[in-house]
DOMAR-875297 format. One record per residue: x, y, z of N, C-alpha, C in turn; residue in three letters. Coordinates in pm, whole numbers, plus 50000, padded with zeros to 5 digits. Layout:
XYZXYZXYZAla;...
# end
This chain:
489534979249400490734976749527491754987949460Met;492124994049574493255004449542494345004849661Thr;495215011649666496185014149743497435005149734Asp;498035005249632499424999149632499454982949590Asp;498544978849604498764962449601498284958949460Leu;497084953049443496824954849304496324968049296Val;496774969749415496854982049448497674983849575Thr;497884996149674498854997749789498804985249805Asp;498844965049700498614952749778499664943049725His;499414928749654500174919149707501664922349707Pro;502194921449818503754921849828504544908049801Val;505594908449734506364895949739506844890649861Thr;507334899549935508104895350072507394903850181Asp;507464897350294506724904550441507714913950468Pro;507194923050534507954933650616508244928550739Leu;509124926550793509284921950946509644937551022Val;508664941451104508984953751159510044952951300Asn;510084940351365510804941151482511614927551482Gln;512934924451518513434913151518513004907051636Gly;513504893251685513114885451775513724890251896Pro;513044891952012513434896652151512464890052240His;512774884252353512194878152436510934889252501Pro;510984903152492510204910752544509584918552457Asp;509664917652326509124925352224508134917952126Arg;507224924452057506734919951967506964922451833Val;507074908951765507474909151615506284910351522Gln;506254918251414505284919051341505694914751188Ile;505194906451140505384900950992504194906750906Ile;504574915250822503344923150728503174919050587Thr;502194915450554502104912150407501044922650348Phe;501404926750230500154933550165500534950050160Gly;499424957350188499664970650151499894982350245Cys;500024993650227500555002350316499905004050432Arg;498465002750412497545002650526497994993950644Leu;498364981350567498454970250662499934973450732Asn;500904981350672502134985450726501854995350851Ala;500845003250818500375012350927499755005651061Tyr;498814998851004498234990651113498774981851215Glu;500224976251128501104968651201501744975051308Ser;502284987351298502834997251386501844998951509Glu;500585000051462499605001151569499694993351661Val;499594975951604499454968051666500884965751754Met;501874968751710503114968251774502964974451909Arg;502464984851902502614995452009501384990652118Gln;500194985552055499274979652133499624968252222Leu;500314959152151500534944152201501624948252313Gly;502784957752294503774959252399502964965452504Glu;502184976152488501564982052599500814973552685Ser;500134963752604499404954652681500454941952769Ala;501354943152759502414933152815502444920652734Gly;502254918152596502134907052553503064898852552Leu;504324905852557505384896652571505914891252444Gly;506774879952451507274873152324506144871352254Glu;505864875852129504794871852055505344876651903Ala;504534869751809504604872451662503374874751630Val;502994886351553501764888751488501904888951352Ile;501044881651262501444879951119500084886151082Val;500324897850996499294907550955499004905350782Asn;497954894750774497924888850640497174897750522Thr;497514895250400496824900550266495984889650236Cys;495004893150157494004885150081493704885749930Ala;494654896349900494544899349748494594886349645Val;495664879949671495844867149606496054854549683Thr;495834841949624496054830849712497624829049740Leu;498334835249654499944834549676500304841449822Glu;499464852749824499744860549946499304853450070Ala;498054844850069497994836250170498854826550208Glu;499244820150085500014808350096501444813950186Arg;501884823850132503114832750201502884833450345Gln;501674837850385501364839350539501484827850596Ala;500854815150548501174804050628502234797150641Arg;502874801150524504424796150535505324806050640Gln;504864816950662505514825350766505164820150900Ala;503844817150913503384812451047504074800551073Ile;504134790650988504984778051027506514781651066Arg;507104790550994508474794251018508614800951146Lys;507714809451186507824818051278507724807751426Ala;506724797051414506624788851508507934779451550Arg;508734776251416510014770351431510884776951504Arg;511034791851478511964798251529511644805651643Glu;510334804451701509934810751841508854800051884His;509684789351942508654779051995507844783452105Pro;508074794252194507764798452300506734810752287Asp;506804816152165506044829152156504514826452137Ala;503984837552158502334836152104502284840051970Arg;501684832451888501424836451738500074841751733Ile;499944852851691498624858751643498604861651495Val;497304857751432497184860551297496064870551267Val;496144878051185495324890251152495244894850994Thr;494614905750996494634909350854493444903250773Gly;493424908550657492454904550559492084892450544Cys;493034883250520492774866850500492224862750609Ala;492644866550742492134860650863490674866750893Ala;490424878450838489014883850845488034877050758Gln;488564872150635487634864450554487544852650589Ile;488664843050625488384829250653489294827050786Asn;488704830850890489404830151005489684813951038Pro;488634805851016488914790951046490114784950983Gln;490564791050879491584785050810492814787550880Ala;492914796650958494284799851038494054793551172Phe;492604792851229492694789851361493024774351383Ala;492764764451275492844752251279494524750051267Val;495234758251235496814755351217497354755651370Met;497904743251400498304741351528499434751551593Pro;500084759851472501004769951527500204783251581Glu;499004784151539498374797251575497624796651737Val;497794807151785497144807751934496184816451937Asp;495974825451831494734836651834494614841551674Gln;493464841851656493104850851518492144863551553Val;492344871451480492004885151537491284891751365Leu;490124895751407489674902551295490434915551294Gly;490124925251146490594938251116490094948751234Asn;489074946251266488624956451390489484954351506Ile;489124939051572489774935951683491364937151667Glu;492064936851573493624938951600493984952251621Lys;493034962151633493444976751653492644981251795Leu;492584970151866491744970052014492884965352103Thr;492944974552187494094969352313493774959052376Ala;492574957552407491814943652486491904931452408Thr;492464931752304492474919152216493774912452251Ser;495094920252295496264915052331496434911252480Tyr;495424912052572495424909652705495484895052718Ala;496304890252819496624874152830495344867452838Gly;494444870052908493234864452923492184861952794Asp;492724867452686491854867352577492554853952475Arg;493464847552534493964837952456492904823252510Phe;492264817952406491534804452470492174790952415Gly;491584780452459491834766652405490874763452297Asn;491404755752190490574752052066490334763051960Gly;489874757751855490044768751741488994778051760Ala;487584774251788486804783251804487004792851905Glu;487414789652030487974798652137489044809852101Ala;489774806551998490844813451964490484823551856Arg;489374825151793488684832351713488224846051782Ile;488724857851740487974870851784487874878051641Gln;486814874951573486364880851430484924886151415Val;484804899551426483124901151408482904905951256Asn;481584909151249481084912951115481654926851079Asp;482514926550985483154938750938482174947850852Ile;481214942150803480304950250713479574959350807Met;479414955950950478654965051028479584975851096Ser;480534977751064481604987451109481285000251040Val;481115012951105480945024051011481535034251077Arg;482675034351172483705043451197485125039251183Glu;486195045651163487565043451170488325052551276Thr;488795047651360489675056351459490975060151385Ala;491555071851396492775075351375493505075151499Gly;494295062251489495215058051584496435067151581His;496895073351713498185082551720499255071251762Leu;500255073551648501565065551685502565076451664Ile;503625069851755504775081951767505825081251647Ala;505735070451566506755068151464506705056251427Gly;507825054051326507775040351269509155034251294Phe;509635025551375510665018951393511135013751263Glu;512555018451243513495015951115512985020051021Gly;512135031050982511775036350857511975050750857Arg;512285055050752512305071250748510875076150681Ser;510015069850631508935074050590507545069450673Arg;506735074550688505345070550771504395066750678Ala;503455055650698502255056250647501225060350744Phe;500235069050704499145071850776497785068350710Val;496805063850792495735059250775494665070350760Gln;494195072850628493095082950626491735078750596Val;491485066150542490395060450508490435043550527Gln;489525035850506489255022150537488015015950462Gln;488425007650421487024999950356486895003750208Gly;485834996750147485625001249999483944997249992Cys;483375008149907482205006149862481824998849743Asp;482854999149663482594996049525483004979749532His;482604976049419482504959049399483114955549273Arg;484414956449254485244953149144485064937649148Cys;484744931649023484524918249031485744909149062Thr;487034912349059488124904249080488474904449225Phe;487894913849318488584919649435487534914449563Cys;488214907649654487824903649790487924913149871Ile;488674921049876489154931349980487924937850063Ile;486784940250011485894947650068485084937350174Pro;485174925050147484844917750246485834915150364Phe;486914920750337487994918750453487974932450509Gly;487684944050484487754957250520486564963450563Arg;485434957950485484044964450543484034978450442Gly;482794984650469482414997350401483405006350397Pro;483355016850339484275030650324483885039150444Ser;484975043850510485025052050611486285058750629Arg;486285072850687487095081350671487585085450805Ser;488865090550828489535094350960489165111950929Val;488535116751038488355130051006489745138750996Pro;489605151650943491005158250916491675161751021Val;490875166651158491675169351263492485155751324Gly;492135145151304492755134151356493865132651266Ala;493735132251132494875129351048496075141851069Val;495455154451081496515162651107497335160651254Val;496695158351362497105154351488498255143451460Asp;497815132551386498875121851370500135126451293Gln;499845134551194501205137751106501925149451210Ile;501275156451265502215165151335503095156951456Arg;502395147351505503085140551593504265134251535Thr;504335127551423505275121251335506365131051304Leu;505935144051244506695152751212507825156651323Val;507255157951455507915163251575508625152351611Thr;508565139351579509345126451608510505126651500Gly;510785134651402511475134351271511275128751180Gly;509965124751138509475118851013509425131350905Ile;510235129450792510165140750696509365135750570His;508585124150557507765120350435506705111850500Glu;505345113150464504245108050506503405103150389Val;503175091750388502395086150268500925085050324Val;499815091750267498335091650302497935075650236Leu;497395068550310497065054250277495405050950333Ser;495185040950274493725036950269493585025650171Gly;492375019850173491895009050067491355017149952Val;490635027349966490245036149835490375050849873Asp;491325057249873491605066349941490665080149852Ile;490435077749716489885086949656488245089249705Thr;487855077949782486555079649836486475086249967Ser;487725091350015487745099150138486745111250148Tyr;485975109550278485005119150325483695117350285Gly;483355107350198481935106550175481055104950308Gly;481565098750397480935095050529481155105350647Asp;481635114350616481945126350707480885136350708Leu;480725147150802479905160850803480585167650663Pro;479645171850589479975182050494480675174650355Gly;480855160350383481065153150276482575159250208Arg;483675161150298484975166850213485515157950116Pro;486135161250015486855152049933488415153249976Arg;488785141549904490415139649953491385152149916Leu;490995158849822491725172649779491565181849876Gly;490555183449940490265192450046491095190750151His;490945174450217491595171050315493325174050314Met;493665171450174494915169950179495695187850172Val;494735196350108494885210650123494925215450280Arg;493975211950346494035214750486495185209550574Arg;495505197950556496775192050602497975199150579Leu;498005201850462499625208750426499425222550480Leu;498385230350484498125243350558498555242750720Ala;497965231450757497885230250916499295224250956Leu;499975218650861501305214450922502405216750812Val;502765230750828503565235850718504955228750748Pro;505385226750855506705218850868506865201650806Glu;505715197150734505855185150680506455187850536Leu;507795181550507508405188250394507915176850256Pro;507435165850264507035156450166505675148650200Arg;504845147150116503715141750119503525132449996Leu;503095119050017502825111349912501385105249916Arg;500715102349821499365096849805499565083449779Leu;498755072449840498945057449795497795056949674Ser;497575044349617496885045249498495675051649479Ser;495565056849366494235064949332493625058849222Leu;492385057249250491165053249135490935067849045Asp;491215062748907491285074148837490065081048819Pro;488765073548861487445080448827487205090748970Ala;488235091749090487835099649192488885109549206Gly;489425115249136490365126649124489515139649142Ile;489535147049244488585157849265489325172249230Asp;488745183449201489195195449164490305200649268Pro;490155200049396491115203249476492535196949469Asp;492105182049439493655174749407494145179149284Leu;493395182149184493985186249058494765199849081Trp;494355208449172494975219649189496595219349271Arg;496005207049359497455206149442498515201649344Leu;498135189649262499115183049172499785194449091Ile;498835206449056499425217448968500435228649043Ala;500185228149185500645239349260501425236849361Glu;501405225549447502045223149564503315215549559Glu;504405221849592505725213549557505795203249654Pro;504965202649787505275193349890504735179949861Arg;503775181449781503185168349704503925160749615Leu;504555150749644505615145749544505265141749424Met;506125145249318505555142049188505715129249142Pro;504645120449215504585105049176503355102549216His;502275097349119501235091249152500935077349102Leu;500345070449185500125056049152498615053149124His;498485049149042496975048848952496645033748969Leu;495605030649022494815017748997494035017748867Ser;494815013248765494265011948618493744997648593Leu;494514987148655494124973748624494034969148500Gln;493664976148367493734971948226493604982348147Ala;493834979947996493654990047931492694985547797Gly;492064977947828490944974447716489324976647776Asp;488834984947713487484987947773486354975347808Asp;486274967247735485674953247766485974948447900Leu;487214948547911487864941348026487544949348137Ile;487674962648136487404973048231485904972648290Leu;484964970348176483604966348210483314956748272Thr;484154944248272483864931648319484424931948456Arg;485584941648472486104942148599485274951848683Met;484354958448639483314967148712484224978348742Lys;485004982448678486004993948702485165006248659Arg;485295018248709484505032648690485225039348594Arg;486195037648522486885046048435486995037348290His;487445041748201487665036648058489195041348007Arg;489405034047909490955035247849491305050747834Arg;490365056647780490565069147723490645078847860Ala;489965077247950490035084048075491405084848145Asp;492045070548130493295068048188494385077748107Ala;494225076647966495335083847888494955098147927Val;493805104247926493485118647945494075120948061Glu;493945115148172494325117648328495875121548288Leu;496655110148239498145110648247498345124148177Cys;497835125648050498245136247981498215151548071His;497085148948112496515163948196497565165348343Arg;497605154848390498495156748508499945159648472Ala;500565153748354501935158548324501995172348254Arg;500745177648188500915188948140500965200248261Ala;500305198348375500485205948487501465205248576Leu;502265194148560503455192048635504465182448567Arg;505305186648465506105177448380507065169248430Pro;507415171848559508125162248641507585149948709Asp;506445148048667505625138348749505695123248675Leu;505735113348743505875100848703504755091048762Val;504295084348703503005074048719503725061748744Phe;503125054248853502855039748891501465035548848Gly;501405021948835500165017048810500005003548846Ala;498904998648863498534982448897498034977048760Asp;498464967048727497824961648591497674945448631Leu;496544941348576496254925748597496424921148461Ile;497184908248452497344901648334496514889148334Ala;495904885148209495064874948218493634873648251Gly;493254886048292491604885048349490704877248270Phe;490034868748333488964861548277488604866648144Pro;488424862048049487744864847888488744871547817Thr;489964875047880491054884747811491654880947669Glu;491264883447569492044877447446493444885547429Thr;494104880147324495504885847295495304900547259Glu;494294903547162493954916647139493854925847255Ala;492924920347345492754929247458493734929647545Met;494744920647570495834921547639496684934047576Phe;496894932747419497634941347382497394956147392Glu;496184959647404495714973147473496374976447579Arg;496184966047668496874968347818498314972047809Thr;498964964147735500304964647710500824978847645Leu;500034982847552500114995947483499895008347573Ala;499195005447707498915015947788500025021247868Leu;501415012747874502305016547925502965028147858Val;503025025247724503615038947648502585050947635Gln;501265048547607500105056047605500185067447716Asp;500345060647820500235068247954501725071248016Cys;502695068447968503965069447989504155063748135Asp;503675053848167503895046648291505355042048334Leu;505685044448460506915041848494507105028248597Thr;506685030848697506605021548818505395011248809Trp;505464998548759504374988748751504234981648857Leu;502994978748897502844966348990502174955348895His;502514946848853501924936048759501674924848840Val;500244917148806499744906848859499164899848781Phe;499544884848766498724875148675497384874648757Pro;496344873848686495054871648752495114859548842Tyr;494544861048954494544848949057492854849749104Ser;492104838849058490744838749088490574836549258Pro;489544845449302489094844949448487844841949452Arg;487754827349541486334823349563485504832049602Pro;484374834349566483474843349625483244856149543Gly;483994857449427484054871149362483344867249217Thr;482744876149147482234873849027483344867348909Pro;484294874448915485334871548802485704855448820Ala;485654849748944486084835748961485274828548875Ala;484134831348855483014823448758482984825148619Arg;483874834948598483904839248450484754828248368Met;484864824948247485614817748184487194821948206Pro;487914812648250489264820648299490164816948178Gln;491254825848168492394822848072493414813348121Cys;493924804248024494824795348085496054800548175Pro;496264794148255497424801848355498624803348265Val;499064795648173500274798348094500184812048039Ala;498904814847980498774828447913498794841048024Asp;498504837648130498344847648250499624851648278Arg;500634839248316501984842048320502874847248219Arg;502674844448105503404851447981503154865647958Asp;501694868647996501304883447966501644891748093Arg;501864887748212502404892148336503994893048293Ala;504614885348242505994886548214506284897448092Ala;505394897148000505514907347893505434923247967Arg;504384924548041504174936948118505174940748194Leu;505854930548250506914932148350508134938848289Arg;508534932248175509524935148058509364949548028Ala;507874953447989507744967647935507924978148048Ala;507604971548195507934981548294509464981248320Gly;510244972948318511514973748324512274983948224Ala;511554980848094512204991748000511855007548028Ala;510755008048057510205020748112510955026948214Ala;511165019348321512315023848443513605027548399Val;514335017748309515525022348264515465034648178Ala;514355037448113514325050348022514335060948111Arg;513415060148215513275071648315514645075048373Phe;515375065148441516375064448516517555071348453Leu;517645069348310518635072548223518585088748188Gly;517245091248199516655107248167517155115148292Ser;517585108348390517975118348540519265122748533Arg;520235115148444521825113248466521845128448421Ile;522835136148520523145150948502522165159848580Gly;520955156148633520275164548721520405162448869Thr;519745169548927520185169949074518495164449141Glu;518595158749264517485156049324517465155349492Ala;516325157249539516345157649690516075142449709Thr;516665135749820516785122849872516255122349992Val;515345113550022514805109650157515845095750184Leu;517065100650291517735089650304517165078150409Val;517275066650362516485056550449517565044750511Glu;518765043850458519395033250525520925034950463Gln;521795041150545523385042250498523145052450384Gly;523765046150283523615055650150522665052750052Asn;521355048050093520445048350018519055053050038Gln;518415055749944517185064649963516285064749839Gly;515565074149847514565076749708514195091949690His;514325094749557514125108949525512575112149523Thr;512445124849485511015128249476510155119549400Glu;510665113149266509565105549187509755091849230Gln;510305088349352510485074749409511335067549345Phe;512415072749259513255064249226514465061549323Ala;514795048449342515735044549430517015047849395Glu;517835053849486519265059449459520315054249562Ile;521295052349503522595049849608523365061549600Arg;523815065649705524845077549708526195074649740Leu;526955084249704528545077749703528925078649861Asp;528275084949941528605080750141527265082550198Arg;527585077150308526405078050380525915092650462Thr;524505089650497523975102150561523185096850679Ala;522715106450762521985099950854520425094750819Pro;519955084250849518685079350807517735088550850Ala;516565093350776515425101350768515785116750745Gly;516965117650695517225131450655516945134650502Thr;516595145050460516835149650330518175154350271Leu;518785149050175519655154050125519685157949991Ala;520605165049931520765169549791521795163149715Arg;521585156649606522195146849544522475151049395Ala;523655149149316523815151249200523695137849135Ala;523045135049044522795122048992524035119648870Ile;524925109048879525885106948794525635096348719Thr;524945086748729524755074148659523365066848705Ala;523105057448617521995048948655522315035148597Ala;521895023348680521675012048611520305008948604Asp;519944993748583518604990848527517574992048647Asp;518064996048758516944996048888517105008348965Thr;518265015648966518445026249065519375035948987Arg;519335046749055520115060349019521275056949092Leu;522485065049072523835067049158524005082549174His;524525086449272524565099549278525525105649366Gly;526165118149380526945122749474526435131349536Ile;526275130049707526085136149775526315151749796Leu;525555162849785526005174849760525775182049923Ile;524865180049987524635185250126523575178150172Arg;523265178850303522315172950380521215186250376Glu;519985185250333519185194750330518055197750431Ala;517945186750521517415186550643517735177150742Ala;
# end
């Protein structure tokens, strides 16, 4: 599983793309950046189809907690919008559509393919009864991914662009391949067209997203790798100022991507790695394709090529059979790899996965270990932010006087600037979670 949740995945709070309006579609998004991109596609499809007042809940299946939050959001949406159509989709709906179709608040359940099809939002597609409300087909039969063109992201300064879908790996803890299907890639030309459209619309930063983006290209003619696609993209869209990559599998970084890390200033100095653990036996039981030494070597090599690089990482605490000594090796990975932005998750067993059948760690141990990892992450963030005082940064302004630097550090400026612009700032202070700076000039 990759892409910022346990990868680009469990989010603690939903993203609400559009507030209530009698003629608009409201989207509530849980999970990864890929979901955020698909939510924007759905909003545009729903409005084009004349869906009217509707709430679409785009679910995540990475953890049981994510599903609980989705059900809670569905009930709240019905209370707040008694006359709206409520549509449930996303990975949790794909994997277990009946669980949502039986909810009295739900009008329609769409699979991950159906949610990106305009006809799914036509008025006559809403039936009576749980079975009639379900439109979910076999995701494993899908072999192509469409590159949907969207003009922009409402209320956002950066845009997420899908370049890949699905996953062919079978990590023992992960249910996502059964929600997303096999790995499939968006052709380079479609990616370029999408990003040109976004840049023309004023977007200055794009995040390439997918379920396992380091698997990009394996299904395309000539089998181009991720690095080749990124190199072509940057050459063909020279007006794009900033590019980020979502979660990377350490086993999948190709030679072209290494060259871009070393030589391309428009590729932001922030890499998010799907590490999951720092103990080799646990990594084996997770069925990961890298070992601890691989992760450490990757981070040292990348930072030698680009000293200003910072790393994010996904880490799971309390995986089945994990002992205290095994956990300590994961905890030490924060220092050994010099990780900064951590996504930490106590292990959550998913029915149907091999890990759910393994001897489980006590829940109290999972929570305690996750808390210790988060504390190590908070200390790493504080150290990094403190090291930036007295330097300058280019900030993508997102709202008022807030934004993010090249290394994805949150920053608060002394005055406001237009959202979506790039601004140069002098960093004057830091607290535990963000930088503070003085706006020098708007760069773009």
